[in-house]
C-alpha positions as CSV (number, residue, x, y, z in Angstrom):
1,X,166.0,23.8,151.8
2,X,165.0,24.5,148.8
3,X,166.9,27.2,148.3
4,X,169.9,25.4,149.5
5,X,169.5,22.8,147.2
6,X,169.4,25.0,144.5
7,X,172.4,27.0,145.4
8,X,174.5,23.7,145.4
9,X,173.0,22.9,142.2
10,X,174.0,26.0,140.5
11,X,177.1,25.9,141.9
12,X,178.1,22.2,141.1
13,X,177.3,22.9,137.5
14,X,179.6,26.0,137.4
15,X,182.2,24.2,139.3
16,X,181.5,21.5,136.0
17,X,181.6,24.2,133.7
18,X,185.1,25.4,134.5
19,X,186.2,21.7,134.8
20,X,185.5,21.7,131.2
21,X,186.7,24.5,130.4
22,X,189.6,23.9,131.4
23,X,190.0,20.9,129.6
24,X,189.5,22.7,126.0
25,X,191.6,25.2,127.0
26,X,194.8,22.8,127.4
27,X,193.9,20.0,125.1
28,X,192.9,22.7,122.3
29,X,194.5,21.4,119.4
30,X,192.3,18.6,119.9
31,X,189.2,21.1,120.4
32,X,190.3,22.7,117.1
33,X,190.2,19.9,115.2
34,X,186.9,18.5,116.7
35,X,185.6,21.9,116.4
36,X,186.7,22.5,112.5
37,X,184.7,19.2,111.2
38,X,182.0,20.3,113.5
39,X,181.4,23.0,111.7
40,X,180.9,21.4,108.1
41,X,177.6,21.3,108.0
42,X,177.9,18.8,105.0
43,X,179.7,16.8,107.0
44,X,179.0,13.6,109.6
45,X,179.9,15.6,111.9
46,X,178.1,19.0,111.9
47,X,175.3,17.8,114.9
48,X,178.7,18.2,117.1
49,X,177.5,21.9,118.2
50,X,173.8,21.1,118.6
51,X,175.4,18.4,120.8
52,X,177.2,20.7,122.7
53,X,175.0,22.8,122.9
54,X,172.1,20.3,124.1
55,X,175.3,19.0,126.5
56,X,175.7,22.6,128.4
57,X,171.8,23.0,129.1
58,X,171.5,19.9,130.7
59,X,174.1,20.4,132.8
60,X,173.1,23.3,134.4
61,X,169.8,20.7,134.7
62,X,171.5,18.1,137.7
63,X,169.8,18.5,140.8
64,X,173.0,18.4,143.3
65,X,172.9,16.9,146.9
66,X,176.0,16.7,148.8
67,X,178.4,13.6,149.0
68,X,181.4,12.1,150.6
69,X,184.7,12.7,148.7
70,X,186.6,8.5,147.7
71,X,189.3,7.6,150.2
72,X,192.5,8.8,149.7
73,X,194.3,5.8,147.7
74,X,191.5,5.5,145.3
75,X,191.6,9.2,145.3
76,X,195.1,9.5,144.7
77,X,194.7,6.5,141.9
78,X,192.3,7.9,140.0
79,X,194.6,11.2,140.2
80,X,197.7,9.3,138.9
81,X,195.5,7.8,136.0
82,X,194.6,11.5,134.9
83,X,198.1,11.9,134.7
84,X,198.7,8.9,132.9
85,X,196.2,9.2,130.2
86,X,197.7,12.4,129.7
87,X,200.5,11.5,128.6
88,X,199.2,9.3,126.7
89,X,197.3,11.5,125.2
90,X,200.6,13.6,124.4
91,X,202.3,10.5,122.5
92,X,198.7,10.2,120.5
93,X,198.5,13.3,119.2
94,X,202.6,14.0,118.8
95,X,201.9,12.3,115.6
96,X,198.0,14.2,115.5
97,X,195.8,10.6,115.3
98,X,192.9,12.7,116.0
99,X,190.1,10.0,116.6
100,X,192.1,8.3,119.8
101,X,193.0,12.0,121.0
102,X,189.3,12.8,120.6
103,X,188.1,9.5,122.9
104,X,190.9,10.7,125.4
105,X,189.5,13.5,125.7
106,X,186.4,12.3,126.3
107,X,188.2,9.7,129.3
108,X,190.0,12.7,130.9
109,X,187.2,14.8,131.4
110,X,185.4,11.6,133.1
111,X,188.6,11.6,135.4
112,X,189.0,15.1,135.6
113,X,185.8,14.7,136.8
114,X,186.4,12.0,139.5
115,X,189.8,12.8,140.6
116,X,188.0,16.4,141.9
117,X,184.8,14.9,143.3
118,X,184.8,11.1,143.9
119,X,183.8,8.7,141.5
120,X,179.9,8.5,142.2
121,X,179.9,11.5,140.6
122,X,181.6,10.7,137.5
123,X,179.8,7.9,137.4
124,X,176.4,9.9,137.4
125,X,177.0,12.0,135.0
126,X,179.0,9.3,132.9
127,X,175.8,9.5,130.7
128,X,175.7,12.8,130.1
129,X,179.7,12.9,129.0
130,X,178.6,9.7,126.7
131,X,176.4,12.0,124.2
132,X,179.9,12.8,122.6
133,X,180.4,10.0,122.1
134,X,178.1,10.7,118.1
135,X,180.7,13.1,117.8
136,X,184.1,12.3,117.7
137,X,185.3,10.7,114.2
138,X,184.7,7.1,115.2
139,X,181.6,7.1,113.5
140,X,183.5,8.1,109.7
141,X,185.4,4.2,110.1
142,X,182.0,3.0,108.9
143,X,181.9,4.2,105.9
144,X,182.9,1.7,103.8
145,X,180.8,-1.2,105.1
146,X,177.9,0.9,104.9
147,X,178.5,2.6,101.2
148,X,178.6,-2.0,100.7
149,X,175.6,-2.5,102.7
150,X,173.6,0.5,100.8
151,X,174.3,-1.2,97.4
152,X,174.1,-4.3,97.9
153,X,170.6,-2.8,99.8
154,X,170.1,-0.9,96.3
155,X,171.1,-3.0,94.4
156,X,168.5,-5.7,95.3
157,X,165.5,-3.7,95.3
158,X,166.4,-2.1,92.0
159,X,166.1,-6.2,90.5
160,X,162.5,-6.5,92.7
161,X,161.5,-3.1,90.9
162,X,162.4,-4.3,87.6
163,X,164.6,-1.4,87.0
164,X,167.2,-2.1,84.1
165,X,170.6,-1.8,85.4
166,X,174.1,-3.0,85.9
167,X,175.5,-3.4,89.6
168,X,179.3,-2.9,89.2
169,X,180.6,-2.2,93.0
170,X,178.9,0.6,94.2
171,X,178.0,1.6,90.8
172,X,174.2,1.7,89.2
173,X,174.2,2.0,85.8
174,X,171.3,2.3,83.3
175,X,170.2,3.1,80.3
176,X,171.0,7.1,80.3
177,X,173.4,7.0,83.2
178,X,175.7,6.3,86.2
179,X,174.3,6.6,89.6
180,X,177.3,6.6,92.6
181,X,177.1,5.6,96.0
182,X,179.4,6.8,97.3
183,X,181.2,8.2,100.9
184,X,178.8,11.0,100.3
185,X,176.0,8.5,99.7
186,X,176.7,5.8,102.6
187,X,174.5,7.2,104.9
188,X,176.7,8.4,107.8
189,X,175.0,11.2,108.8
190,X,171.3,9.9,108.8
191,X,172.7,7.5,111.1
192,X,175.0,9.1,113.7
193,X,171.8,12.3,113.9
194,X,170.0,9.8,114.0
195,X,171.5,7.5,116.8
196,X,172.1,11.0,118.8
197,X,168.7,11.7,119.1
198,X,167.4,8.3,120.2
199,X,170.3,8.0,122.8
200,X,168.6,12.4,124.0
201,X,165.1,10.7,124.1
202,X,166.5,7.6,126.4
203,X,168.2,10.4,129.1
204,X,164.9,12.3,129.1
205,X,162.7,10.2,129.1
206,X,164.2,7.9,131.6
207,X,164.8,4.8,129.4
208,X,166.3,2.1,131.5
209,X,169.0,0.0,130.2
210,X,166.9,-2.7,127.9
211,X,164.4,0.0,127.1
212,X,167.5,2.4,126.0
213,X,169.4,-0.1,123.8
214,X,165.9,-0.6,122.1
215,X,165.3,3.0,120.9
216,X,169.3,2.6,119.6
217,X,169.0,-0.2,117.7
218,X,165.1,1.3,116.3
219,X,167.0,4.5,115.9
220,X,170.0,3.1,113.1
221,X,167.4,0.7,111.3
222,X,165.5,4.3,110.5
223,X,169.0,6.0,110.1
224,X,169.8,3.1,107.4
225,X,166.3,3.4,106.6
226,X,166.4,6.9,105.5
227,X,169.1,6.2,103.4
228,X,168.3,3.3,101.6
229,X,165.2,4.8,100.9
230,X,166.4,8.3,99.4
231,X,169.2,6.9,97.1
232,X,166.6,4.0,95.7
233,X,164.1,7.2,95.0
234,X,167.2,9.2,93.4
235,X,167.9,5.5,91.1
236,X,164.0,5.7,90.2
237,X,164.0,8.9,89.4
238,X,167.1,9.1,87.3
239,X,166.1,6.1,85.4
240,X,162.4,7.6,84.2
241,X,164.3,11.0,83.6
242,X,167.1,10.3,81.9
243,X,169.2,11.9,84.3
244,X,167.4,14.9,84.0
245,X,165.9,15.7,87.4
246,X,167.3,18.6,89.3
247,X,168.0,15.7,92.3
248,X,170.2,14.3,90.4
249,X,172.2,17.2,91.1
250,X,171.0,18.0,93.9
251,X,169.4,15.5,96.6
252,X,170.7,17.0,100.2
253,X,167.6,18.6,100.4
254,X,165.8,15.9,99.5
255,X,167.5,13.7,101.9
256,X,166.8,15.5,104.7
257,X,163.0,16.2,103.9
258,X,163.0,12.5,103.7
259,X,164.9,12.2,107.1
260,X,162.5,14.6,108.7
261,X,159.1,12.4,107.6
262,X,160.8,9.4,109.1
263,X,162.4,10.3,112.6
264,X,160.1,13.1,113.8
265,X,156.7,11.2,114.2
266,X,159.1,7.8,115.6
267,X,160.3,10.6,118.4
268,X,156.9,11.4,118.9
269,X,155.4,8.2,119.1
270,X,158.1,7.5,121.5
271,X,156.9,6.0,124.9
272,X,158.1,8.2,128.0
273,X,158.2,6.5,131.2
274,X,159.5,9.7,133.3
275,X,160.2,13.1,132.8
276,X,164.2,13.0,133.6
277,X,165.4,16.3,132.8
278,X,166.5,16.8,135.8
279,X,170.1,14.7,136.6
280,X,170.3,13.6,140.2
281,X,174.1,13.4,141.3
282,X,175.7,13.5,144.9
283,X,179.0,15.6,144.9
284,X,181.5,16.1,147.8
285,X,183.6,18.9,149.0
286,X,185.1,20.3,145.4
287,X,188.6,19.4,145.1
288,X,190.6,19.7,142.1
289,X,194.1,21.4,142.2
290,X,195.7,18.7,142.2
291,X,194.1,16.6,139.3
292,X,194.9,20.0,137.3
293,X,198.0,19.4,137.9
294,X,198.2,15.6,136.5
295,X,195.7,16.8,134.1
296,X,198.6,19.5,132.4
297,X,201.2,17.2,132.4
298,X,200.5,15.8,129.1
299,X,200.2,19.2,127.5
300,X,203.4,20.8,129.0
301,X,204.9,17.8,127.5
302,X,203.4,18.5,123.9
303,X,204.1,22.5,123.9
304,X,208.3,21.3,125.0
305,X,208.1,18.6,123.2
306,X,208.2,20.4,119.5
307,X,211.3,19.7,117.5
308,X,212.0,21.0,114.1
309,X,211.3,17.2,112.3
310,X,213.4,16.7,109.3
311,X,211.4,15.8,106.7
312,X,213.3,15.6,103.7
313,X,213.2,12.9,102.4
314,X,215.5,9.5,102.3
315,X,213.7,7.4,99.3
316,X,213.9,7.3,95.9
317,X,213.3,5.3,92.5
318,X,217.1,5.0,92.0
319,X,218.7,1.8,91.1
320,X,216.1,-0.4,89.6
321,X,218.1,-2.8,87.4
322,X,215.1,-3.4,84.8
323,X,215.3,-1.8,81.6
324,X,214.2,2.0,81.8
325,X,210.9,3.0,79.8
326,X,209.7,6.2,78.8
327,X,206.3,6.5,80.6
328,X,203.4,5.7,78.6
329,X,199.8,6.8,77.7
330,X,198.3,3.7,79.2
331,X,194.8,3.2,80.8
332,X,196.2,3.8,84.4
333,X,194.7,4.6,88.4
334,X,195.4,8.0,88.7
335,X,195.8,7.9,92.9
336,X,194.7,11.6,94.4
337,X,197.2,12.6,96.4
338,X,197.0,15.5,99.0
339,X,198.7,18.5,98.2
340,X,201.8,18.1,100.8
341,X,202.5,14.7,98.8
342,X,205.9,15.4,97.1
343,X,205.5,12.6,94.1
344,X,207.9,11.1,91.2
345,X,207.2,8.4,88.5
346,X,209.3,6.1,86.8
347,X,208.7,2.9,84.4
348,X,210.3,-0.4,84.3
349,X,209.8,-3.7,81.5
350,X,210.1,-6.6,83.2
351,X,209.5,-9.7,81.1
352,X,207.5,-8.1,78.9
353,X,205.3,-6.4,81.7
354,X,205.4,-2.8,82.0
355,X,205.6,-0.8,84.8
356,X,204.5,2.0,86.6
357,X,205.6,3.2,89.7
358,X,205.7,6.9,91.6
359,X,206.7,7.0,94.7
360,X,204.9,9.7,97.0
361,X,206.9,11.6,100.0
362,X,205.4,13.5,102.4
363,X,206.4,17.0,102.4
364,X,204.3,18.6,105.7
365,X,205.9,21.5,107.3
366,X,207.0,20.0,111.5
367,X,204.6,22.4,112.6
368,X,202.1,19.5,111.2
369,X,203.1,16.3,112.9
370,X,201.6,14.6,110.2
371,X,204.6,12.2,109.3
372,X,201.6,10.3,107.6
373,X,199.5,12.8,105.5
374,X,195.7,12.4,105.2
375,X,195.1,9.5,102.1
376,X,192.4,8.6,101.0
377,X,190.8,5.9,98.5
378,X,193.7,4.9,95.7
379,X,191.2,5.0,93.1
380,X,188.5,6.9,91.7
381,X,185.1,4.9,92.5
382,X,183.0,6.0,89.6
383,X,186.0,4.7,87.4
384,X,187.4,1.7,88.6
385,X,185.8,-1.4,91.2
386,X,188.1,-3.8,93.3
387,X,186.8,-7.2,92.4
388,X,190.2,-8.6,94.6
389,X,192.4,-7.3,97.1
390,X,195.3,-9.4,98.8
391,X,198.3,-9.0,101.5
392,X,201.3,-10.1,99.4
393,X,204.9,-11.0,101.3
394,X,207.4,-10.5,99.4
395,X,210.6,-10.7,101.2
396,X,209.4,-10.6,105.0
397,X,207.2,-7.6,103.9
398,X,204.2,-7.0,103.4
399,X,201.7,-5.0,100.1
400,X,198.3,-4.6,99.8
401,X,197.9,-5.9,95.6
402,X,194.4,-4.7,94.0
403,X,192.5,-5.6,91.1
404,X,190.4,-3.4,89.6
405,X,188.2,-3.2,86.7
406,X,186.9,-0.2,85.2
407,X,183.4,0.3,85.2
408,X,181.0,-0.7,82.0
409,X,184.9,-2.6,81.0
410,X,186.2,-5.7,80.6
411,X,189.9,-4.2,81.0
412,X,191.6,-4.4,84.5
413,X,195.0,-3.2,86.1
414,X,196.7,-4.2,89.3
415,X,197.8,-2.0,91.6
416,X,200.2,-3.2,94.5
417,X,201.4,-0.1,97.2
418,X,203.8,-0.4,100.4
419,X,203.5,2.4,103.4
420,X,207.6,2.8,104.2
421,X,207.5,4.9,108.0
422,X,211.4,5.4,109.0
423,X,212.6,1.6,108.6
424,X,209.4,0.5,109.4
425,X,206.9,-0.7,106.7
426,X,203.6,-1.7,106.5
427,X,200.9,-2.4,103.8
428,X,197.9,-1.0,106.1
429,X,197.4,2.8,105.7
430,X,196.6,2.4,109.7
431,X,199.0,1.0,110.3
432,X,201.5,3.0,108.8
433,X,199.2,6.0,111.6
434,X,200.2,4.1,114.6
435,X,204.0,3.6,113.6
436,X,204.2,7.4,113.2
437,X,205.1,7.0,117.3
438,X,207.8,4.4,116.4
439,X,209.0,7.2,114.0
440,X,209.2,10.1,115.8
441,X,210.3,8.9,118.3
442,X,213.6,7.2,117.2
443,X,213.9,10.6,114.9
444,X,213.1,8.9,111.8
445,X,211.1,11.1,110.4
446,X,210.4,10.5,106.9
447,X,208.0,8.8,105.3
448,X,207.0,7.7,101.5
449,X,204.6,5.8,100.0
450,X,205.1,2.9,96.9
451,X,202.6,2.8,94.3
452,X,203.2,-0.3,91.4
453,X,200.8,-0.4,88.4
454,X,200.0,-2.6,85.5
455,X,198.0,-2.6,83.3
456,X,196.2,-7.2,82.4
457,X,196.6,-8.3,79.0
458,X,194.6,-11.7,80.1
459,X,194.2,-12.8,83.1
460,X,196.5,-10.7,85.6
461,X,198.6,-13.2,86.5
462,X,202.0,-12.5,84.4
463,X,201.8,-8.9,85.4
464,X,201.3,-9.8,89.0
465,X,204.5,-12.0,89.0
466,X,206.6,-8.9,87.4
467,X,205.0,-7.1,90.2
468,X,206.2,-9.3,92.7
469,X,209.7,-8.9,91.3
470,X,209.7,-4.8,91.5
471,X,208.3,-5.3,94.8
472,X,211.6,-7.4,96.3
473,X,214.3,-5.3,93.7
474,X,212.4,-2.4,96.0
475,X,213.3,-4.1,99.2
476,X,217.5,-4.2,98.3
477,X,217.5,-0.7,96.9
478,X,215.6,0.8,100.6
479,X,218.1,-0.6,102.2
480,X,221.0,0.2,100.6
481,X,219.5,4.1,100.7
482,X,218.4,3.6,104.5
483,X,222.1,2.0,105.4
484,X,223.2,5.4,104.1
485,X,222.0,8.0,106.2
486,X,219.9,5.9,109.2
487,X,223.3,4.3,112.0
């Protein structure tokens, strides 16, 4: 009997591995995108490949027992849901929303198992599949929040220690230099890895739901604590060595040593409820043929829908009814645009306010599929800090307005911007990414980002009025330009 159970478990592990292989091959564009992130060992998802190895190990440790298939109606519901989710993946992948594509891949795998075996089988394997939640780009959305939290905690710690320092945004100014808490100092890597370790510990130690939640909370606190101690230590070292210590320039190894000193004892001292390496699941007869046909609907649509998008941009900066100025060497923000962006500049004068106009237009090749290219921060955090951000409505269109202050100076500048995707526009980068789908489906394959900047003389009020007038003029110019080329 034991030999029969062993053979059944081996066969089930092999079948599940086959489903995973089919999924990866069918949705290879998403899988390759994740892999490219996992192999960057200095990034927040560098634990992806070790997670795959752990998942594979546990997948071959399951203990399978016989089970019954779902009722025909339920099985067809799961199979049709698999097809619908596959089509949703196609729509998302068509505009290259990598976060959504990666999340859909996990849901597709669970539904693929449910329709090929049974819903109960998928439910029993869900804790294993959920391990990959810690390897998808969703965690990057926490970066800005983690930077703000780290800045606050470190700032309070610096005050308590008594170090002479000035805190401006994410920058700590000490007499011998500036220590910036940038994205790399958010602690995201420590947080995701400590959460993953806590989750794996919960699986193999047989924790119940309450114990698992406690383990994840402790993992979160330890991950955050590691980063806070690391930054505080660097501030103290920089202060006492006049920024001359080698740790100020190469502190990666220091961080991982500190992380090990904190997390390893926690793992060792974690309570063991029961050794839980083998996962018991029920597996009915394996019938993957029809589910596979529904699974590949999205990838097939994706292959046959590839077309040469027209990325020639219809927008330009001509037509402003204000005095044209020569570009002045004024203290404004240099926006770091990627190589897939073509940038044109102009300058106008409105009521005595010099305004710099920048129009960034996508020139991505059709194979890239990114109508809206990746755009990171609009300004360098080591030079500027945003003292205020607001959304303004001008002639029914929304713009984002930033009031920026120069680090270690009193100078202020304004930055107002808007994303234009086909006929649509938005002040939000995330919304611009979503509007790609509508634009691509309607054949409006062009993108433009308008950025307007001005220096503040006093309280920025006059300059804000001038920017609003420029934005209103842009609304008229854009409407005329689009009317000529889009029916």
